[in-house]
VEXMAR-916070 format. One record per residue (C-alpha): x, y, z; residue in three letters; residue number from 1. Coordinates in steps of 0.05 Angstrom, whole numbers, plus 32768, in hexadecimal, padded with zeros to 4 digits. Each point is the difference from the previous one (the first is absolute). Example, Ala and Ser with C-alpha at 12.3 -4.5 7.8 and 13.67 -1.06 7.14 Angstrom:
{{80F6; 7FA6; 809C}; "ALA"; 1} {{801B; 8045; 7FF3}; "SER"; 2} 
//
This chain:
{{80EB; 8202; 8280}; "MET"; 1} {{7FC0; 7FD7; 7FF7}; "ALA"; 2} {{7FCD; 7FFC; 8037}; "ASP"; 3} {{8001; 7FB6; 8012}; "LEU"; 4} {{7FC0; 8007; 8029}; "GLN"; 5} {{7FD5; 800E; 7FC3}; "ARG"; 6} {{7FEA; 7FCF; 7FCA}; "THR"; 7} {{8023; 800E; 7FBE}; "GLN"; 8} {{7FD8; 7FFD; 7FC0}; "ASN"; 9} {{8021; 7FDD; 7FC5}; "PHE"; 10} {{7FE4; 8004; 7FB9}; "SER"; 11} {{8017; 7FCC; 7FCE}; "SER"; 12} {{7FFE; 800B; 7FB6}; "VAL"; 13} {{7FCD; 7FD2; 7FE0}; "GLN"; 14} {{8018; 7FDD; 7FC1}; "GLU"; 15} {{7FD2; 8005; 7FC4}; "LYS"; 16} {{7FD8; 7FC0; 7FF8}; "GLN"; 17} {{800D; 7FDF; 7FBD}; "VAL"; 18} {{7FCF; 7FCD; 7FE5}; "SER"; 19} {{8017; 7FB9; 7FF3}; "VAL"; 20} {{7FEF; 800B; 7FB6}; "ARG"; 21} {{802E; 803D; 7FFD}; "GLU"; 22} {{8037; 7FD9; 8023}; "VAL"; 23} {{7FFB; 7FC7; 7FCE}; "LEU"; 24} {{7FFF; 8031; 7FC5}; "GLU"; 25} {{803F; 8023; 8018}; "LYS"; 26} {{8024; 7FBF; 8011}; "VAL"; 27} {{7FEC; 7FE2; 7FBD}; "TYR"; 28} {{801B; 803D; 7FDB}; "GLN"; 29} {{8042; 7FFF; 8027}; "ALA"; 30} {{800A; 7FB6; 7FF0}; "LEU"; 31} {{7FF2; 800B; 7FB6}; "VAL"; 32} {{802F; 803C; 7FFD}; "GLU"; 33} {{8038; 7FD6; 801F}; "LYS"; 34} {{7FF4; 7FC7; 7FCE}; "GLY"; 35} {{7FE1; 7FCD; 8030}; "TYR"; 36} {{7FC3; 7FD5; 7FF3}; "ASN"; 37} {{7FCF; 8023; 802F}; "PRO"; 38} {{7FD0; 7FC5; 8006}; "VAL"; 39} {{8038; 7FD0; 8015}; "ASN"; 40} {{801E; 8031; 8030}; "GLN"; 41} {{7FBF; 8013; 8022}; "ILE"; 42} {{7FEA; 7FB7; 8006}; "VAL"; 43} {{8045; 7FF0; 801E}; "GLY"; 44} {{7FF6; 8037; 8033}; "TYR"; 45} {{7FB9; 7FEB; 8012}; "ILE"; 46} {{8013; 7FB7; 8007}; "MET"; 47} {{8040; 800A; 8028}; "SER"; 48} {{7FF8; 8043; 8022}; "GLY"; 49} {{8048; 800F; 7FEB}; "ASP"; 50} {{8002; 804A; 7FEC}; "PRO"; 51} {{803E; 7FF5; 7FD5}; "THR"; 52} {{7FD2; 7FE6; 7FC9}; "TYR"; 53} {{7FED; 804A; 7FF6}; "VAL"; 54} {{8033; 8032; 7FE6}; "THR"; 55} {{8014; 803A; 802B}; "ASN"; 56} {{7FFB; 802C; 7FC3}; "TYR"; 57} {{7FD0; 803A; 800A}; "GLY"; 58} {{7FF2; 7FEB; 8048}; "GLY"; 59} {{7FD8; 7FC3; 7FE8}; "ALA"; 60} {{801A; 7FD1; 8036}; "ARG"; 61} {{7FF0; 8031; 8038}; "THR"; 62} {{7FBB; 800D; 7FE2}; "LEU"; 63} {{7FEC; 7FB7; 7FF9}; "ILE"; 64} {{8019; 7FF2; 8047}; "SER"; 65} {{7FCC; 8030; 801B}; "LYS"; 66} {{7FC8; 7FD3; 7FE7}; "VAL"; 67} {{7FEE; 7FBD; 801D}; "GLU"; 68} {{8007; 7FC6; 7FCF}; "ARG"; 69} {{7FB9; 7FE9; 800D}; "ASP"; 70} {{7FE8; 8045; 7FEC}; "GLU"; 71} {{8027; 7FFA; 7FBF}; "ILE"; 72} {{7FDF; 7FBD; 7FF1}; "LEU"; 73} {{7FBC; 801C; 8010}; "GLU"; 74} {{800A; 803A; 7FD0}; "GLU"; 75} {{8019; 7FD2; 7FC9}; "LEU"; 76} {{7FC4; 7FD3; 8008}; "MET"; 77} {{7FD0; 803B; 7FFE}; "LYS"; 78} {{801D; 8019; 7FBF}; "VAL"; 79} {{8002; 7FBA; 7FE2}; "TYR"; 80} {{7FB7; 7FF4; 8012}; "ILE"; 81} {{7FEC; 8045; 7FE4}; "GLU"; 82} {{8023; 7FEF; 7FBE}; "VAL"; 83} {{7FE0; 7FBB; 7FFD}; "MET"; 84} {{7FBA; 801C; 800E}; "GLN"; 85} {{8008; 8036; 7FCA}; "SER"; 86} {{800C; 7FC9; 7FCD}; "ARG"; 87} {{7FBD; 7FDE; 800B}; "TYR"; 88} 
//
């Protein structure tokens, strides 16, 4: 029987942090593999917050739900600006 007078120590398992870029790459690939237009589906998700815009295939829906939508927009803008700057 446990000693209820002592403080118990609980260790949780830390999930591996995945970058927003990695999430988008995996979600993009899952959408392509399932035959969806990934741009339309990701925009639909960002605009509405409805995770059903993203397929469950390969855990993509769960993965994208772990990232805030504003973080996704921020990453997309960073990449867009990098591409635009590299052109000039």
